[in-house]
A tleap script that builds the chain and sets N, CA, C and O, in Angstrom:
source leaprc.protein.ff14SB
mol = sequence {
  NMET GLU SER LEU ASN PHE LEU ASP ASP GLU
  GLU TRP LEU GLU GLU ILE ARG SER VAL PRO
  ALA TYR HIE GLY GLU PRO LEU ARG ILE CYS
  LYS ARG CYS GLN ALA SER ILE GLU LEU ASN
  GLU ALA ASN LEU LYS SER GLU ASP PRO ALA
  GLU ASP HIE GLU GLN ARG ALA GLY PHE ARG
  LEU LEU ALA PHE ALA MET ILE LEU PHE ALA
  LEU VAL ILE VAL GLY ASP ILE VAL VAL SER
  VAL PHE ARG SER CLEU
}
set mol.1.N position { 0.773 -1.060 0.018 }
set mol.1.CA position { 0.079 -0.079 -0.121 }
set mol.1.C position { 1.041 1.305 -0.005 }
set mol.1.O position { 0.759 2.325 -0.634 }
set mol.2.N position { 2.018 1.218 0.735 }
set mol.2.CA position { 2.759 2.265 0.894 }
set mol.2.C position { 3.418 2.835 -0.543 }
set mol.2.O position { 3.588 4.020 -0.829 }
set mol.3.N position { 3.742 1.662 -1.369 }
set mol.3.CA position { 4.365 2.005 -2.720 }
set mol.3.C position { 3.305 2.788 -3.551 }
set mol.3.O position { 3.733 3.644 -4.326 }
set mol.4.N position { 2.127 2.604 -3.475 }
set mol.4.CA position { 1.196 3.384 -4.077 }
set mol.4.C position { 1.125 4.866 -3.939 }
set mol.4.O position { 0.651 5.624 -4.786 }
set mol.5.N position { 1.684 5.240 -2.692 }
set mol.5.CA position { 1.660 6.660 -2.379 }
set mol.5.C position { 2.910 7.305 -3.282 }
set mol.5.O position { 2.920 8.492 -3.607 }
set mol.6.N position { 3.803 6.500 -3.588 }
set mol.6.CA position { 5.145 7.070 -4.239 }
set mol.6.C position { 5.036 6.840 -5.707 }
set mol.6.O position { 6.002 7.279 -6.332 }
set mol.7.N position { 4.160 6.298 -6.378 }
set mol.7.CA position { 4.203 6.086 -7.586 }
set mol.7.C position { 4.204 7.278 -8.511 }
set mol.7.O position { 4.757 7.230 -9.609 }
set mol.8.N position { 3.570 8.364 -8.052 }
set mol.8.CA position { 3.274 9.610 -8.784 }
set mol.8.C position { 4.628 10.538 -8.572 }
set mol.8.O position { 4.880 11.457 -9.351 }
set mol.9.N position { 5.384 10.250 -7.566 }
set mol.9.CA position { 6.553 10.965 -7.298 }
set mol.9.C position { 7.824 10.515 -8.068 }
set mol.9.O position { 8.487 9.546 -7.699 }
set mol.10.N position { 8.151 11.307 -9.219 }
set mol.10.CA position { 9.140 10.961 -10.256 }
set mol.10.C position { 10.430 11.011 -9.311 }
set mol.10.O position { 11.182 10.038 -9.352 }
set mol.11.N position { 10.693 11.931 -8.581 }
set mol.11.CA position { 11.956 12.133 -7.943 }
set mol.11.C position { 12.381 10.961 -7.029 }
set mol.11.O position { 13.527 10.524 -6.925 }
set mol.12.N position { 11.240 10.505 -6.359 }
set mol.12.CA position { 11.418 9.465 -5.321 }
set mol.12.C position { 11.755 8.021 -6.255 }
set mol.12.O position { 12.547 7.155 -5.885 }
set mol.13.N position { 11.065 7.987 -7.379 }
set mol.13.CA position { 11.369 6.821 -8.203 }
set mol.13.C position { 12.674 6.739 -8.665 }
set mol.13.O position { 13.351 5.716 -8.558 }
set mol.14.N position { 13.125 7.952 -9.262 }
set mol.14.CA position { 14.546 8.239 -9.821 }
set mol.14.C position { 15.502 7.731 -8.712 }
set mol.14.O position { 16.424 6.970 -9.008 }
set mol.15.N position { 15.284 8.161 -7.382 }
set mol.15.CA position { 16.082 7.887 -6.415 }
set mol.15.C position { 16.344 6.271 -6.061 }
set mol.15.O position { 17.411 5.785 -5.685 }
set mol.16.N position { 15.093 5.583 -6.282 }
set mol.16.CA position { 15.106 4.282 -5.989 }
set mol.16.C position { 15.672 3.517 -7.198 }
set mol.16.O position { 16.160 2.398 -7.047 }
set mol.17.N position { 15.603 4.162 -8.477 }
set mol.17.CA position { 16.365 3.344 -9.463 }
set mol.17.C position { 17.844 3.571 -9.546 }
set mol.17.O position { 18.596 2.882 -10.236 }
set mol.18.N position { 18.233 4.634 -8.760 }
set mol.18.CA position { 19.744 4.846 -8.796 }
set mol.18.C position { 20.438 4.036 -7.721 }
set mol.18.O position { 21.663 4.034 -7.603 }
set mol.19.N position { 19.575 3.310 -6.899 }
set mol.19.CA position { 20.314 2.436 -5.688 }
set mol.19.C position { 20.793 1.202 -6.475 }
set mol.19.O position { 20.126 0.686 -7.371 }
set mol.20.N position { 21.986 0.775 -6.074 }
set mol.20.CA position { 22.554 -0.428 -6.724 }
set mol.20.C position { 21.849 -1.575 -6.493 }
set mol.20.O position { 21.372 -1.735 -5.369 }
set mol.21.N position { 21.691 -2.396 -7.330 }
set mol.21.CA position { 20.771 -3.669 -7.327 }
set mol.21.C position { 21.497 -4.779 -7.568 }
set mol.21.O position { 22.596 -4.664 -8.109 }
set mol.22.N position { 20.972 -6.087 -7.186 }
set mol.22.CA position { 21.447 -7.274 -7.537 }
set mol.22.C position { 20.247 -8.333 -7.887 }
set mol.22.O position { 19.429 -8.777 -7.082 }
set mol.23.N position { 20.326 -8.581 -9.064 }
set mol.23.CA position { 19.064 -9.359 -9.603 }
set mol.23.C position { 17.751 -8.820 -9.283 }
set mol.23.O position { 16.786 -9.478 -8.896 }
set mol.24.N position { 17.811 -7.282 -9.522 }
set mol.24.CA position { 16.571 -6.654 -9.392 }
set mol.24.C position { 16.175 -6.337 -7.985 }
set mol.24.O position { 15.219 -5.583 -7.807 }
set mol.25.N position { 16.863 -6.875 -6.907 }
set mol.25.CA position { 16.633 -6.470 -5.529 }
set mol.25.C position { 17.567 -5.319 -5.190 }
set mol.25.O position { 18.742 -5.384 -5.550 }
set mol.26.N position { 17.161 -4.391 -4.594 }
set mol.26.CA position { 18.091 -3.207 -3.994 }
set mol.26.C position { 18.936 -3.706 -2.944 }
set mol.26.O position { 18.482 -4.374 -2.014 }
set mol.27.N position { 20.359 -3.352 -3.081 }
set mol.27.CA position { 21.224 -3.620 -2.168 }
set mol.27.C position { 21.163 -2.605 -0.949 }
set mol.27.O position { 21.221 -1.386 -1.113 }
set mol.28.N position { 21.037 -3.227 0.303 }
set mol.28.CA position { 21.020 -2.350 1.499 }
set mol.28.C position { 22.447 -1.943 1.965 }
set mol.28.O position { 23.198 -2.736 2.533 }
set mol.29.N position { 22.739 -0.769 1.709 }
set mol.29.CA position { 24.061 -0.342 2.083 }
set mol.29.C position { 24.060 0.954 2.902 }
set mol.29.O position { 23.118 1.735 2.767 }
set mol.30.N position { 24.995 1.204 3.686 }
set mol.30.CA position { 25.117 2.382 4.345 }
set mol.30.C position { 25.266 3.664 3.644 }
set mol.30.O position { 25.626 3.571 2.471 }
set mol.31.N position { 25.064 4.850 4.118 }
set mol.31.CA position { 25.233 6.044 3.429 }
set mol.31.C position { 26.741 6.293 3.021 }
set mol.31.O position { 26.937 6.860 1.946 }
set mol.32.N position { 27.613 5.988 3.646 }
set mol.32.CA position { 28.941 6.139 3.401 }
set mol.32.C position { 29.292 5.276 2.214 }
set mol.32.O position { 30.072 5.750 1.388 }
set mol.33.N position { 28.831 4.123 2.041 }
set mol.33.CA position { 29.224 3.244 0.983 }
set mol.33.C position { 28.502 3.696 -0.164 }
set mol.33.O position { 29.106 3.618 -1.234 }
set mol.34.N position { 27.292 4.170 -0.173 }
set mol.34.CA position { 26.539 4.597 -1.131 }
set mol.34.C position { 27.229 5.959 -1.639 }
set mol.34.O position { 27.273 6.097 -2.861 }
set mol.35.N position { 27.665 6.776 -1.000 }
set mol.35.CA position { 28.460 7.907 -1.434 }
set mol.35.C position { 29.745 7.587 -2.071 }
set mol.35.O position { 30.085 8.217 -3.072 }
set mol.36.N position { 30.568 6.562 -1.524 }
set mol.36.CA position { 31.546 6.069 -2.249 }
set mol.36.C position { 31.338 5.329 -3.621 }
set mol.36.O position { 32.146 5.445 -4.542 }
set mol.37.N position { 30.386 4.688 -3.684 }
set mol.37.CA position { 29.754 4.229 -5.017 }
set mol.37.C position { 29.312 5.338 -6.085 }
set mol.37.O position { 29.481 5.272 -7.303 }
set mol.38.N position { 28.841 6.146 -5.519 }
set mol.38.CA position { 28.399 7.306 -6.318 }
set mol.38.C position { 29.621 8.033 -6.914 }
set mol.38.O position { 29.608 8.355 -8.102 }
set mol.39.N position { 30.715 8.310 -6.092 }
set mol.39.CA position { 31.806 8.894 -6.331 }
set mol.39.C position { 32.651 8.275 -7.355 }
set mol.39.O position { 33.206 8.925 -8.241 }
set mol.40.N position { 32.741 6.942 -7.209 }
set mol.40.CA position { 33.322 6.063 -8.174 }
set mol.40.C position { 32.780 5.931 -9.538 }
set mol.40.O position { 33.476 5.757 -10.538 }
set mol.41.N position { 31.430 6.030 -9.517 }
set mol.41.CA position { 30.690 6.133 -10.779 }
set mol.41.C position { 31.095 7.353 -11.582 }
set mol.41.O position { 31.411 7.309 -12.771 }
set mol.42.N position { 31.053 8.611 -10.720 }
set mol.42.CA position { 31.287 9.826 -11.345 }
set mol.42.C position { 32.691 9.955 -11.848 }
set mol.42.O position { 33.001 10.662 -12.807 }
set mol.43.N position { 33.538 9.215 -11.131 }
set mol.43.CA position { 35.039 9.237 -11.613 }
set mol.43.C position { 35.287 8.486 -12.949 }
set mol.43.O position { 36.055 8.860 -13.835 }
set mol.44.N position { 34.468 7.297 -12.954 }
set mol.44.CA position { 34.515 6.420 -14.106 }
set mol.44.C position { 33.999 7.240 -15.358 }
set mol.44.O position { 34.581 7.131 -16.437 }
set mol.45.N position { 32.925 8.042 -15.203 }
set mol.45.CA position { 32.214 8.628 -16.300 }
set mol.45.C position { 33.190 9.929 -16.640 }
set mol.45.O position { 33.212 10.250 -17.829 }
set mol.46.N position { 33.914 10.630 -15.818 }
set mol.46.CA position { 34.418 11.770 -16.255 }
set mol.46.C position { 35.970 11.521 -16.738 }
set mol.46.O position { 36.583 12.436 -17.289 }
set mol.47.N position { 36.537 10.321 -16.521 }
set mol.47.CA position { 37.879 10.033 -17.026 }
set mol.47.C position { 38.042 10.115 -18.545 }
set mol.47.O position { 37.092 9.752 -19.239 }
set mol.48.N position { 39.073 10.523 -19.076 }
set mol.48.CA position { 39.295 10.384 -20.548 }
set mol.48.C position { 39.929 9.105 -20.733 }
set mol.48.O position { 41.019 8.836 -20.228 }
set mol.49.N position { 39.225 8.267 -21.490 }
set mol.49.CA position { 39.784 6.898 -21.860 }
set mol.49.C position { 40.997 6.974 -22.483 }
set mol.49.O position { 41.735 6.025 -22.221 }
set mol.50.N position { 41.587 8.073 -23.469 }
set mol.50.CA position { 42.655 8.096 -24.105 }
set mol.50.C position { 43.754 8.192 -23.054 }
set mol.50.O position { 44.728 7.441 -23.005 }
set mol.51.N position { 43.479 9.261 -22.167 }
set mol.51.CA position { 44.523 9.424 -21.143 }
set mol.51.C position { 44.845 8.270 -20.366 }
set mol.51.O position { 46.008 8.016 -20.050 }
set mol.52.N position { 43.878 7.562 -20.044 }
set mol.52.CA position { 43.971 6.325 -19.148 }
set mol.52.C position { 44.873 5.290 -19.988 }
set mol.52.O position { 45.784 4.682 -19.427 }
set mol.53.N position { 44.626 5.137 -21.162 }
set mol.53.CA position { 45.304 4.279 -22.098 }
set mol.53.C position { 46.843 4.654 -22.063 }
set mol.53.O position { 47.704 3.817 -21.795 }
set mol.54.N position { 47.151 6.120 -22.385 }
set mol.54.CA position { 48.592 6.487 -22.201 }
set mol.54.C position { 49.270 6.076 -20.948 }
set mol.54.O position { 50.387 5.559 -20.915 }
set mol.55.N position { 48.505 6.344 -19.888 }
set mol.55.CA position { 49.080 6.110 -18.598 }
set mol.55.C position { 49.405 4.559 -18.531 }
set mol.55.O position { 50.502 4.196 -18.106 }
set mol.56.N position { 48.541 3.729 -18.913 }
set mol.56.CA position { 48.687 2.303 -18.800 }
set mol.56.C position { 49.917 1.819 -19.793 }
set mol.56.O position { 50.674 0.893 -19.505 }
set mol.57.N position { 49.986 2.539 -20.920 }
set mol.57.CA position { 51.041 2.206 -21.870 }
set mol.57.C position { 52.514 2.663 -21.093 }
set mol.57.O position { 53.482 1.907 -21.010 }
set mol.58.N position { 52.479 3.763 -20.661 }
set mol.58.CA position { 53.724 4.092 -19.872 }
set mol.58.C position { 54.105 3.315 -18.709 }
set mol.58.O position { 55.291 3.150 -18.424 }
set mol.59.N position { 53.028 2.766 -17.935 }
set mol.59.CA position { 53.331 1.869 -16.953 }
set mol.59.C position { 53.874 0.553 -17.368 }
set mol.59.O position { 54.789 0.029 -16.734 }
set mol.60.N position { 53.326 -0.012 -18.440 }
set mol.60.CA position { 53.716 -1.209 -18.928 }
set mol.60.C position { 55.203 -0.999 -19.440 }
set mol.60.O position { 56.045 -1.848 -19.148 }
set mol.61.N position { 55.549 0.122 -20.204 }
set mol.61.CA position { 56.848 0.164 -20.674 }
set mol.61.C position { 57.850 0.224 -19.339 }
set mol.61.O position { 58.909 -0.404 -19.355 }
set mol.62.N position { 57.521 0.875 -18.393 }
set mol.62.CA position { 58.356 1.019 -17.165 }
set mol.62.C position { 58.564 -0.451 -16.573 }
set mol.62.O position { 59.635 -0.932 -16.203 }
set mol.63.N position { 57.167 -1.127 -16.563 }
set mol.63.CA position { 57.260 -2.400 -15.855 }
set mol.63.C position { 58.274 -3.485 -16.834 }
set mol.63.O position { 58.889 -4.427 -16.335 }
set mol.64.N position { 58.297 -3.174 -18.148 }
set mol.64.CA position { 59.142 -4.156 -19.038 }
set mol.64.C position { 60.561 -3.706 -18.714 }
set mol.64.O position { 61.506 -4.478 -18.556 }
set mol.65.N position { 60.618 -2.310 -18.627 }
set mol.65.CA position { 62.277 -2.034 -18.515 }
set mol.65.C position { 62.736 -2.458 -17.087 }
set mol.65.O position { 63.909 -2.813 -16.964 }
set mol.66.N position { 61.966 -2.452 -16.058 }
set mol.66.CA position { 62.391 -2.956 -14.798 }
set mol.66.C position { 62.575 -4.522 -14.896 }
set mol.66.O position { 63.616 -4.973 -14.418 }
set mol.67.N position { 61.751 -5.320 -15.417 }
set mol.67.CA position { 61.979 -6.632 -15.684 }
set mol.67.C position { 63.220 -7.122 -16.489 }
set mol.67.O position { 63.910 -8.112 -16.249 }
set mol.68.N position { 63.353 -6.226 -17.485 }
set mol.68.CA position { 64.466 -6.474 -18.324 }
set mol.68.C position { 65.870 -6.171 -17.614 }
set mol.68.O position { 66.850 -6.886 -17.825 }
set mol.69.N position { 65.901 -5.082 -16.772 }
set mol.69.CA position { 66.930 -4.735 -15.771 }
set mol.69.C position { 67.239 -5.939 -14.782 }
set mol.69.O position { 68.370 -6.394 -14.617 }
set mol.70.N position { 66.132 -6.384 -14.166 }
set mol.70.CA position { 66.357 -7.489 -13.256 }
set mol.70.C position { 66.984 -8.854 -14.019 }
set mol.70.O position { 67.903 -9.542 -13.575 }
set mol.71.N position { 66.353 -9.043 -15.111 }
set mol.71.CA position { 67.052 -10.195 -15.793 }
set mol.71.C position { 68.482 -10.171 -16.189 }
set mol.71.O position { 69.208 -11.164 -16.250 }
set mol.72.N position { 68.862 -8.795 -16.486 }
set mol.72.CA position { 70.368 -8.569 -16.846 }
set mol.72.C position { 71.110 -8.676 -15.430 }
set mol.72.O position { 72.214 -9.218 -15.377 }
set mol.73.N position { 70.619 -8.260 -14.508 }
set mol.73.CA position { 71.590 -8.391 -13.124 }
set mol.73.C position { 71.378 -9.945 -12.806 }
set mol.73.O position { 72.404 -10.576 -12.555 }
set mol.74.N position { 70.259 -10.574 -12.789 }
set mol.74.CA position { 70.336 -11.998 -12.527 }
set mol.74.C position { 71.328 -12.873 -13.424 }
set mol.74.O position { 72.066 -13.751 -12.976 }
set mol.75.N position { 71.227 -12.501 -14.726 }
set mol.75.CA position { 72.080 -13.177 -15.734 }
set mol.75.C position { 73.551 -12.930 -15.372 }
set mol.75.O position { 74.362 -13.856 -15.401 }
set mol.76.N position { 73.891 -11.679 -15.033 }
set mol.76.CA position { 75.243 -11.209 -14.532 }
set mol.76.C position { 75.713 -12.021 -13.296 }
set mol.76.O position { 76.877 -12.395 -13.153 }
set mol.77.N position { 74.978 -12.197 -12.651 }
set mol.77.CA position { 75.109 -12.976 -11.269 }
set mol.77.C position { 75.376 -14.379 -11.654 }
set mol.77.O position { 76.360 -14.939 -11.172 }
set mol.78.N position { 74.603 -14.996 -12.468 }
set mol.78.CA position { 74.693 -16.451 -12.719 }
set mol.78.C position { 76.002 -16.691 -13.530 }
set mol.78.O position { 76.734 -17.632 -13.225 }
set mol.79.N position { 76.295 -15.883 -14.523 }
set mol.79.CA position { 77.600 -15.910 -15.275 }
set mol.79.C position { 78.753 -15.856 -14.191 }
set mol.79.O position { 79.586 -16.762 -14.185 }
set mol.80.N position { 78.828 -14.792 -13.247 }
set mol.80.CA position { 79.973 -14.717 -12.447 }
set mol.80.C position { 80.047 -15.879 -11.592 }
set mol.80.O position { 81.165 -16.305 -11.304 }
set mol.81.N position { 78.891 -16.518 -11.094 }
set mol.81.CA position { 78.985 -17.734 -10.318 }
set mol.81.C position { 79.551 -18.928 -11.008 }
set mol.81.O position { 80.238 -19.739 -10.387 }
set mol.82.N position { 79.232 -19.082 -12.502 }
set mol.82.CA position { 79.734 -20.134 -13.244 }
set mol.82.C position { 81.323 -20.023 -13.486 }
set mol.82.O position { 82.093 -20.983 -13.522 }
set mol.83.N position { 81.633 -18.786 -13.632 }
set mol.83.CA position { 83.056 -18.549 -13.946 }
set mol.83.C position { 83.957 -18.791 -12.878 }
set mol.83.O position { 85.135 -19.124 -13.007 }
set mol.84.N position { 83.183 -18.561 -11.541 }
set mol.84.CA position { 84.209 -18.822 -10.316 }
set mol.84.C position { 84.276 -20.195 -10.049 }
set mol.84.O position { 85.074 -20.518 -9.169 }
set mol.85.N position { 83.571 -21.162 -10.644 }
set mol.85.CA position { 83.779 -22.544 -10.440 }
set mol.85.C position { 84.684 -23.197 -11.219 }
set mol.85.O position { 84.881 -24.402 -11.058 }
savepdb mol mol.pdb
quit
């Protein structure tokens, strides 16, 4: 019966629709968690995908360089151990 009172209130219905749901059932979460979810959604919508791709490419290049450097160091250690035998 209570839901019939809110059917005409579009603002209330829009607020209900914005609540996170799982298989059609609204999730019961605290206000702090809801604020965090809304902030994350806003951040995801506002980020520039091209900029994100460039940052990831830079990170991958840096990671590759670090792995290559580590392999050179380990290879040098292995060679020096075999030469000492």
